[in-house]
All heavy atoms as an XYZ file, in Angstrom:
640
protein
N     -18.314     -6.262     -5.699
C     -16.967     -6.015     -5.252
C     -16.372     -4.863     -6.073
O     -16.459     -4.859     -7.288
C     -16.130     -7.292     -5.449
C     -14.686     -7.104     -5.141
S     -13.634     -8.545     -5.467
C     -14.549     -9.881     -4.765
N     -15.782     -3.884     -5.403
C     -15.163     -2.761     -6.091
C     -13.784     -3.136     -6.614
O     -13.012     -3.797     -5.920
C     -15.019     -1.567     -5.145
C     -16.299     -0.841     -4.884
C     -16.077      0.447     -4.130
O     -14.958      0.702     -3.649
O     -17.049      1.216     -4.028
N     -13.499     -2.712     -7.834
C     -12.172     -2.938     -8.404
C     -11.589     -1.593     -8.836
O     -12.320     -0.628     -9.044
C     -12.210     -3.892     -9.618
O     -12.961     -3.292    -10.673
C     -12.810     -5.237     -9.244
N     -10.262     -1.581     -8.955
C      -9.553     -0.382     -9.390
C      -8.670     -0.718    -10.566
O      -8.188     -1.834    -10.698
C      -8.685      0.163     -8.265
C      -9.551      0.614     -7.102
C      -8.880      1.495     -6.148
N      -8.411      2.734     -6.749
C      -7.692      3.615     -6.077
N      -7.356      3.385     -4.829
N      -7.289      4.728     -6.654
N      -8.445      0.271    -11.403
C      -7.508      0.128    -12.503
C      -6.161      0.640    -12.010
O      -6.089      1.702    -11.371
C      -7.985      0.924    -13.740
C      -6.936      0.900    -14.836
C      -9.304      0.357    -14.244
N      -5.115     -0.120    -12.270
C      -3.780      0.252    -11.805
C      -2.729     -0.215    -12.805
O      -2.986     -1.099    -13.632
C      -3.503     -0.374    -10.440
N      -1.557      0.391    -12.701
C      -0.403     -0.029    -13.486
C       0.718     -0.358    -12.511
O       1.024      0.438    -11.620
C       0.061      1.075    -14.460
C       1.327      0.650    -15.190
C      -1.026      1.412    -15.450
N       1.293     -1.517    -12.678
C       2.390     -1.960    -11.838
C       3.665     -1.944    -12.672
O       3.700     -2.514    -13.765
C       2.083     -3.372    -11.329
C       2.936     -3.833    -10.198
S       2.286     -5.367     -9.490
C       0.842     -4.764     -8.622
N       4.696     -1.273    -12.174
C       5.982     -1.224    -12.851
C       6.965     -2.103    -12.094
O       7.111     -1.965    -10.875
C       6.519      0.205    -12.891
O       5.633      1.024    -13.597
N       7.615     -2.993    -12.828
C       8.511     -3.969    -12.215
C       9.880     -3.873    -12.888
O       9.966     -3.870    -14.113
C       7.953     -5.403    -12.387
C       6.542     -5.498    -11.813
C       8.890     -6.430    -11.764
C       5.777     -6.739    -12.239
N      10.929     -3.789    -12.080
C      12.296     -3.816    -12.584
C      12.931     -5.110    -12.091
O      12.976     -5.368    -10.881
C      13.128     -2.618    -12.068
C      12.443     -1.312    -12.373
C      14.555     -2.701    -12.609
C      12.709     -0.723    -13.702
N      13.400     -5.923    -13.023
C      14.027     -7.203    -12.689
C      15.538     -7.057    -12.875
O      16.012     -6.863    -13.989
C      13.495     -8.342    -13.584
C      14.151     -9.662    -13.218
C      11.981     -8.440    -13.476
N      16.274     -7.127    -11.769
C      17.727     -7.039    -11.816
C      18.380     -8.412    -11.692
O      19.539     -8.569    -12.049
C      18.232     -6.123    -10.701
C      17.763     -4.683    -10.863
C      18.164     -3.789     -9.708
O      18.741     -4.287     -8.720
O      17.894     -2.589     -9.802
N      17.666     -9.384    -11.173
C      18.176    -10.748    -10.998
C      17.384    -11.684    -11.906
O      16.265    -12.089    -11.580
C      18.047    -11.181     -9.539
C      18.649    -12.546     -9.254
O      18.992    -13.280    -10.211
O      18.772    -12.893     -8.065
N      17.954    -12.029    -13.050
C      17.276    -12.868    -14.034
C      16.886    -14.238    -13.518
O      15.985    -14.876    -14.066
N      17.533    -14.702    -12.453
C      17.195    -16.009    -11.895
C      15.831    -16.013    -11.207
O      15.293    -17.076    -10.911
C      18.275    -16.455    -10.911
C      19.609    -16.706    -11.580
C      20.679    -17.144    -10.608
O      20.535    -16.982     -9.390
N      21.747    -17.710    -11.129
N      15.271    -14.832    -10.970
C      13.974    -14.735    -10.296
C      12.799    -14.674    -11.271
O      11.653    -14.657    -10.850
C      13.955    -13.493     -9.390
C      15.029    -13.501     -8.319
S      15.019    -14.982     -7.297
C      13.586    -14.703     -6.315
N      13.074    -14.667    -12.570
C      12.015    -14.512    -13.569
C      10.993    -15.641    -13.491
O       9.783    -15.408    -13.604
C      12.620    -14.395    -14.985
C      11.544    -14.460    -16.049
C      13.405    -13.099    -15.109
N      11.444    -16.855    -13.277
C      10.507    -17.986    -13.200
C       9.539    -17.807    -12.030
O       8.334    -18.033    -12.174
C      11.281    -19.294    -13.060
C      10.411    -20.521    -13.234
C      11.217    -21.814    -13.263
O      12.354    -21.810    -13.756
O      10.685    -22.830    -12.775
N      10.051    -17.377    -10.876
C       9.179    -17.144     -9.719
C       8.224    -15.981     -9.989
O       7.055    -16.039     -9.621
C      10.010    -16.875     -8.475
C      10.733    -18.100     -7.965
C      11.507    -17.800     -6.706
C      12.226    -19.065     -6.233
N      12.966    -18.847     -5.000
N       8.734    -14.937    -10.622
C       7.893    -13.788    -10.968
C       6.766    -14.217    -11.898
O       5.599    -13.875    -11.670
C       8.728    -12.688    -11.623
C       7.947    -11.501    -12.199
C       7.161    -10.784    -11.110
C       8.891    -10.552    -12.918
N       7.086    -14.971    -12.930
C       6.058    -15.426    -13.869
C       5.022    -16.312    -13.189
O       3.834    -16.251    -13.528
C       6.695    -16.136    -15.062
C       7.290    -15.153    -16.042
O       6.838    -14.033    -16.175
N       8.320    -15.584    -16.744
N       5.441    -17.123    -12.231
C       4.491    -17.970    -11.500
C       3.509    -17.108    -10.707
O       2.306    -17.389    -10.672
C       5.238    -18.925    -10.575
N       4.008    -16.059    -10.071
C       3.135    -15.155     -9.316
C       2.171    -14.442    -10.260
O       0.969    -14.354     -9.980
C       3.971    -14.139     -8.510
C       4.749    -14.858     -7.401
C       3.084    -13.048     -7.920
C       5.799    -13.999     -6.724
N       2.683    -13.947    -11.382
C       1.813    -13.252    -12.338
C       0.745    -14.193    -12.888
O      -0.406    -13.797    -13.083
C       2.637    -12.640    -13.469
C       3.554    -11.485    -13.065
C       4.406    -11.050    -14.245
C       2.760    -10.325    -12.513
N       1.109    -15.441    -13.127
C       0.135    -16.426    -13.607
C      -0.977    -16.635    -12.575
O      -2.156    -16.755    -12.928
C       0.831    -17.739    -13.929
C      -0.086    -18.790    -14.438
N      -0.608    -18.763    -15.712
C      -0.608    -19.886    -13.840
C      -1.403    -19.803    -15.873
N      -1.425    -20.501    -14.753
N      -0.595    -16.645    -11.317
C      -1.555    -16.823    -10.219
C      -2.608    -15.703    -10.209
O      -3.756    -15.923     -9.837
C      -0.765    -16.833     -8.899
C      -1.550    -17.065     -7.651
C      -0.658    -17.018     -6.412
O       0.547    -17.272     -6.505
O      -1.206    -16.709     -5.332
N      -2.228    -14.506    -10.628
C      -3.121    -13.347    -10.642
C      -3.614    -13.017    -12.059
O      -4.136    -11.925    -12.302
C      -2.404    -12.128    -10.052
C      -2.243    -12.210     -8.554
C      -1.197    -12.934     -7.989
C      -3.139    -11.587     -7.697
C      -1.045    -13.021     -6.613
C      -3.002    -11.663     -6.330
C      -1.943    -12.389     -5.792
O      -1.814    -12.467     -4.421
N      -3.474    -13.947    -12.972
C      -3.784    -13.729    -14.378
C      -5.182    -13.221    -14.664
O      -5.386    -12.444    -15.603
N      -6.157    -13.605    -13.867
C      -7.537    -13.169    -14.122
C      -7.720    -11.660    -13.948
O      -8.687    -11.088    -14.453
C      -8.516    -13.909    -13.203
C      -8.371    -13.553    -11.734
C      -9.261    -14.379    -10.832
O     -10.462    -14.065    -10.736
O      -8.740    -15.346    -10.242
N      -6.787    -11.004    -13.262
C      -6.881     -9.566    -13.010
C      -6.020     -8.741    -13.964
O      -6.098     -7.524    -13.969
C      -6.461     -9.251    -11.571
C      -7.275     -9.987    -10.540
C      -6.734    -11.053     -9.830
C      -8.597     -9.630    -10.292
C      -7.484    -11.729     -8.885
C      -9.347    -10.300     -9.352
C      -8.794    -11.362     -8.650
N      -5.178     -9.403    -14.748
C      -4.243     -8.698    -15.624
C      -4.924     -8.354    -16.945
O      -5.422     -9.228    -17.649
C      -2.968     -9.537    -15.843
C      -2.220     -9.691    -14.509
C      -2.073     -8.894    -16.901
C      -1.010    -10.602    -14.570
N      -4.938     -7.068    -17.266
C      -5.503     -6.587    -18.528
C      -4.479     -6.780    -19.641
O      -4.804     -7.203    -20.742
C      -5.872     -5.093    -18.428
C      -6.887     -4.853    -17.319
C      -6.374     -4.572    -19.761
C      -7.031     -3.385    -16.937
N      -3.235     -6.438    -19.348
C      -2.167     -6.546    -20.341
C      -0.810     -6.445    -19.684
O      -0.684     -6.023    -18.536
N       0.197     -6.840    -20.447
C       1.556     -6.896    -19.922
C       2.527     -6.526    -21.030
O       2.362     -6.956    -22.177
C       1.824     -8.320    -19.427
C       3.235     -8.610    -19.039
C       3.359    -10.048    -18.612
N       4.756    -10.374    -18.345
C       5.168    -11.505    -17.819
N       4.292    -12.449    -17.514
N       6.436    -11.717    -17.609
N       3.538     -5.725    -20.683
C       4.576     -5.376    -21.646
C       5.928     -5.545    -20.960
O       6.141     -5.046    -19.853
C       4.418     -3.924    -22.104
C       5.502     -3.477    -23.056
S       5.331     -1.757    -23.599
C       5.565     -0.876    -22.063
N       6.820     -6.257    -21.618
C       8.150     -6.451    -21.076
C       9.209     -5.929    -22.031
O       9.112     -6.127    -23.242
N      10.200     -5.235    -21.476
C      11.279     -4.678    -22.280
C      12.607     -5.132    -21.682
O      12.952     -4.725    -20.561
C      11.226     -3.134    -22.284
C       9.880     -2.651    -22.793
C      12.376     -2.564    -23.104
C       9.637     -1.187    -22.560
N      13.361     -5.961    -22.404
C      14.696     -6.305    -21.914
C      15.664     -5.166    -22.240
O      15.741     -4.723    -23.380
C      15.044     -7.573    -22.698
C      14.234     -7.484    -23.949
C      13.004     -6.689    -23.610
N      16.362     -4.673    -21.235
C      17.346     -3.613    -21.441
C      18.721     -4.246    -21.253
O      19.301     -4.236    -20.173
C      17.093     -2.476    -20.457
C      17.913     -1.227    -20.681
C      18.528     -0.956    -21.899
C      18.061     -0.302    -19.664
C      19.257      0.194    -22.091
C      18.785      0.853    -19.844
C      19.394      1.092    -21.060
O      20.127      2.235    -21.251
N      19.208     -4.824    -22.329
C      20.428     -5.624    -22.276
C      21.657     -4.824    -21.855
O      22.530     -5.338    -21.162
C      20.651     -6.301    -23.619
C      19.611     -7.384    -23.882
C      19.780     -8.043    -25.265
N      18.729     -9.012    -25.483
C      17.560     -8.736    -26.033
N      17.280     -7.503    -26.406
N      16.654     -9.676    -26.202
N      21.715     -3.573    -22.255
C      22.864     -2.732    -21.918
C      23.062     -2.647    -20.399
O      24.184     -2.647    -19.909
C      22.664     -1.332    -22.504
C      23.770     -0.373    -22.205
C      23.492      0.983    -22.848
C      24.570      1.991    -22.497
N      24.288      3.301    -23.068
N      21.959     -2.584    -19.666
C      22.018     -2.488    -18.202
C      21.750     -3.818    -17.502
O      21.709     -3.881    -16.277
C      21.012     -1.457    -17.702
C      21.262     -0.057    -18.162
C      22.455      0.525    -17.440
N      22.641      1.903    -17.827
C      22.729      2.889    -16.960
N      22.670      2.666    -15.679
N      22.910      4.114    -17.391
N      21.475     -4.860    -18.289
C      21.180     -6.200    -17.758
C      19.989     -6.205    -16.793
O      20.019     -6.822    -15.728
C      22.414     -6.805    -17.085
C      23.527     -7.082    -18.048
C      24.625     -7.892    -17.394
N      25.621     -8.254    -18.374
C      26.874     -7.848    -18.340
N      27.293     -7.080    -17.353
N      27.729     -8.211    -19.270
N      18.939     -5.484    -17.177
C      17.690     -5.484    -16.416
C      16.532     -5.689    -17.384
O      16.681     -5.506    -18.593
C      17.471     -4.175    -15.618
C      18.568     -3.952    -14.607
C      17.322     -2.978    -16.525
N      15.397     -6.057    -16.850
C      14.151     -6.123    -17.618
C      13.153     -5.200    -16.955
O      13.084     -5.109    -15.723
C      13.606     -7.549    -17.651
O      14.456     -8.378    -18.392
N      12.385     -4.519    -17.780
C      11.375     -3.589    -17.305
C      10.019     -4.141    -17.745
O       9.809     -4.398    -18.924
C      11.609     -2.189    -17.904
C      13.017     -1.715    -17.554
C      10.535     -1.215    -17.435
C      13.546     -0.657    -18.480
N       9.138     -4.331    -16.787
C       7.831     -4.934    -17.068
C       6.738     -4.001    -16.552
O       6.811     -3.510    -15.426
C       7.697     -6.315    -16.397
C       8.812     -7.248    -16.873
C       6.327     -6.925    -16.664
C       8.931     -8.519    -16.064
N       5.725     -3.771    -17.373
C       4.546     -3.009    -16.972
C       3.338     -3.936    -17.030
O       3.144     -4.637    -18.018
C       4.311     -1.825    -17.904
O       5.357     -0.909    -17.795
N       2.544     -3.909    -15.976
C       1.348     -4.742    -15.881
C       0.143     -3.830    -15.652
O       0.132     -3.046    -14.696
C       1.437     -5.733    -14.691
C       2.729     -6.533    -14.720
C       0.207     -6.627    -14.641
C       2.824     -7.558    -15.791
N      -0.853     -3.910    -16.519
C      -2.114     -3.186    -16.322
C      -3.095     -4.130    -15.641
O      -3.251     -5.292    -16.059
C      -2.675     -2.712    -17.657
N      -3.742     -3.649    -14.585
C      -4.621     -4.483    -13.763
C      -5.995     -3.846    -13.575
O      -6.120     -2.623    -13.567
C      -4.011     -4.669    -12.367
C      -2.641     -5.311    -12.288
C      -1.942     -4.898    -11.013
C      -2.796     -6.810    -12.343
N      -6.988     -4.694    -13.384
C      -8.310     -4.279    -12.922
C      -8.690     -5.285    -11.843
O      -9.053     -6.424    -12.147
C      -9.322     -4.290    -14.068
C     -10.680     -3.716    -13.668
O     -10.850     -3.353    -12.485
O     -11.558     -3.630    -14.536
N      -8.563     -4.863    -10.579
C      -8.714     -5.802     -9.466
C      -9.083     -5.051     -8.195
O      -8.909     -3.830     -8.116
C      -7.399     -6.555     -9.252
N      -9.567     -5.773     -7.182
C      -9.779     -5.131     -5.883
C      -8.440     -4.586     -5.362
O      -7.379     -5.172     -5.607
C     -10.287     -6.276     -4.999
C     -10.857     -7.273     -5.961
C     -10.007     -7.171     -7.185
N      -8.501     -3.484     -4.647
C      -7.274     -2.844     -4.176
C      -6.434     -3.780     -3.310
O      -5.203     -3.801     -3.427
C      -7.594     -1.563     -3.406
C      -6.347     -0.784     -3.057
C      -6.640      0.635     -2.633
O      -7.722      1.155     -2.859
N      -5.669      1.278     -2.022
N      -7.070     -4.593     -2.467
C      -6.296     -5.507     -1.620
C      -5.605     -6.590     -2.449
O      -4.527     -7.068     -2.088
C      -7.148     -6.109     -0.504
C      -8.303     -6.950     -1.009
O      -8.753     -6.804     -2.148
N      -8.804     -7.834     -0.161
N      -6.186     -6.976     -3.574
C      -5.565     -7.955     -4.468
C      -4.335     -7.356     -5.136
O      -3.291     -8.004     -5.232
C      -6.572     -8.438     -5.532
O      -7.694     -9.033     -4.878
C      -5.950     -9.439     -6.482
N      -4.444     -6.113     -5.574
C      -3.313     -5.425     -6.192
C      -2.180     -5.288     -5.172
O      -1.012     -5.539     -5.485
C      -3.741     -4.050     -6.744
C      -4.766     -4.234     -7.872
C      -2.528     -3.261     -7.239
C      -5.453     -2.950     -8.308
N      -2.523     -4.911     -3.952
C      -1.515     -4.759     -2.902
C      -0.848     -6.096     -2.580
O       0.367     -6.163     -2.368
C      -2.141     -4.155     -1.650
N      -1.635     -7.173     -2.551
C      -1.071     -8.500     -2.272
C      -0.110     -8.922     -3.378
O       0.971     -9.466     -3.106
C      -2.192     -9.531     -2.121
N      -0.487     -8.665     -4.620
C       0.389     -8.992     -5.749
C       1.689     -8.202     -5.658
O       2.782     -8.771     -5.791
C      -0.324     -8.691     -7.067
C       0.503     -8.819     -8.348
C       1.096    -10.222     -8.489
C      -0.343     -8.465     -9.560
N       1.605     -6.911     -5.394
C       2.807     -6.084     -5.268
C       3.686     -6.577     -4.119
O       4.915     -6.606     -4.241
C       2.424     -4.621     -5.062
N       3.073     -6.974     -3.030
C       3.835     -7.492     -1.886
C       4.582     -8.764     -2.221
O       5.753     -8.921     -1.852
N       3.930     -9.680     -2.925
C       4.591    -10.936     -3.313
C       5.746    -10.673     -4.267
O       6.820    -11.267     -4.137
C       3.592    -11.901     -3.957
C       2.641    -12.528     -2.970
C       1.719    -13.518     -3.655
C       0.788    -14.168     -2.648
N      -0.056    -15.201     -3.260
N       5.512     -9.784     -5.235
C       6.568     -9.474     -6.196
C       7.719     -8.759     -5.495
O       8.894     -9.074     -5.721
C       6.016     -8.621     -7.358
C       5.051     -9.460     -8.196
C       7.149     -8.079     -8.223
C       4.271     -8.665     -9.233
N       7.401     -7.819     -4.631
C       8.428     -7.062     -3.921
C       9.266     -7.892     -2.986
O      10.380     -7.500     -2.635
N       8.774     -9.052     -2.583
C       9.539     -9.912     -1.683
C      10.599    -10.734     -2.420
O      11.443    -11.360     -1.783
C       8.603    -10.852     -0.916
O       8.080    -11.853     -1.783
N      10.551    -10.720     -3.755
C      11.535    -11.466     -4.535
C      12.854    -10.696     -4.584
O      12.875     -9.491     -4.842
C      11.020    -11.707     -5.957
C       9.762    -12.550     -6.093
C       9.305    -12.583     -7.553
C       9.992    -13.962     -5.582
N      13.952    -11.407     -4.358
C      15.285    -10.801     -4.370
C      15.606    -10.281     -5.772
O      15.382    -10.962     -6.762
C      16.312    -11.859     -3.958
C      17.747    -11.397     -3.982
C      18.663    -12.579     -3.661
C      20.053    -12.336     -4.153
N      20.237    -12.568     -5.574
N      16.105     -9.066     -5.848
C      16.520     -8.512     -7.132
C      15.396     -7.973     -7.986
O      15.592     -7.698     -9.164
N      14.210     -7.806     -7.393
C      13.061     -7.273     -8.130
C      12.452     -6.140     -7.321
O      12.220     -6.265     -6.120
C      12.004     -8.361     -8.404
C      12.599     -9.438     -9.307
C      10.749     -7.758     -9.014
C      11.659    -10.546     -9.678
N      12.199     -5.008     -7.995
C      11.513     -3.904     -7.326
C      10.211     -3.610     -8.072
O      10.105     -3.847     -9.272
C      12.401     -2.662     -7.249
O      12.966     -2.365     -8.487
N       9.237     -3.110     -7.324
C       7.905     -2.894     -7.887
C       7.289     -1.625     -7.305
O       7.490     -1.311     -6.132
C       6.992     -4.124     -7.625
C       6.801     -4.378     -6.152
C       5.660     -3.989     -8.332
N       6.580     -0.898     -8.150
C       5.804      0.275     -7.736
C       4.455      0.219     -8.438
O       4.362     -0.248     -9.580
C       6.502      1.582     -8.123
C       7.819      1.814     -7.437
C       7.622      2.098     -5.975
C       8.976      2.319     -5.319
N       8.898      2.429     -3.892
N       3.425      0.704     -7.777
C       2.074      0.658     -8.324
C       1.479      2.060     -8.369
O       1.595      2.813     -7.405
C       1.183     -0.257     -7.465
O       1.803     -1.542     -7.348
C      -0.187     -0.423     -8.080
N       0.844      2.384     -9.479
C       0.101      3.637     -9.626
C      -1.361      3.282     -9.848
O      -1.699      2.469    -10.712
C       0.641      4.429    -10.812
N      -2.241      3.872     -9.042
C      -3.673      3.621     -9.121
C      -4.374      4.757     -9.856
O      -4.045      5.920     -9.668
C      -4.286      3.529     -7.717
C      -3.827      2.338     -6.916
C      -2.721      2.402     -6.098
C      -4.525      1.137     -6.977
C      -2.299      1.312     -5.355
C      -4.128      0.039     -6.242
C      -3.007      0.142     -5.428
O      -2.606     -0.940     -4.703
N      -5.342      4.402    -10.666
C      -6.183      5.429    -11.287
C      -7.319      5.751    -10.327
O      -7.555      5.027     -9.361
C      -6.743      4.937    -12.615
O      -7.878      4.121    -12.392
N      -8.028      6.799    -10.622
C      -9.192      7.158     -9.838
C     -10.423      6.362    -10.232
O     -11.478      6.490     -9.616
N     -10.292      5.512    -11.242
C     -11.424      4.744    -11.766
C     -11.725      3.572    -10.820
O     -10.882      2.717    -10.595
C     -11.124      4.203    -13.179
C     -12.272      3.333    -13.682
C     -10.859      5.348    -14.132
N     -12.908      3.579    -10.267
C     -13.372      2.490     -9.396
C     -14.667      1.972     -9.989
O     -15.548      2.735    -10.360
C     -13.613      2.972     -7.962
C     -12.317      3.533     -7.364
C     -14.157      1.850     -7.090
C     -12.485      4.184     -6.012
N     -14.766      0.644    -10.095
C     -16.014      0.082    -10.602
C     -16.549     -0.949     -9.631
O     -15.787     -1.608     -8.938
C     -15.792     -0.562    -11.987
O     -15.011     -1.714    -11.864
N     -17.837     -1.064     -9.566
C     -18.476     -2.085     -8.738
C     -18.958     -3.187     -9.678
O     -19.791     -2.957    -10.533
C     -19.642     -1.473     -7.978
N     -18.391     -4.354     -9.513
C     -18.775     -5.471    -10.380
C     -19.832     -6.315     -9.734
O     -19.965     -6.437     -8.588
C     -17.556     -6.333    -10.691
C     -16.590     -5.614    -11.600
C     -15.473     -6.515    -12.084
O     -15.511     -7.723    -11.852
O     -14.563     -5.989    -12.690
């Protein structure tokens, strides 16, 4: 199965959605290389970066689930690195 390396950027504007977001991320935990979260208290948002190594359709499904949450926006950047596992 081919996998891609990607970075997902998430902006959380509605803090009440964090529990749902964390549940989704936990569901995809086997594909997550690392995660960094920055609370920006001045603007009352959180900025989260997720590094992934997963099949492209898995990354797209994760972004779709996260993007469907109210008050959360997500963008994904893919590297050119593709590996066959």
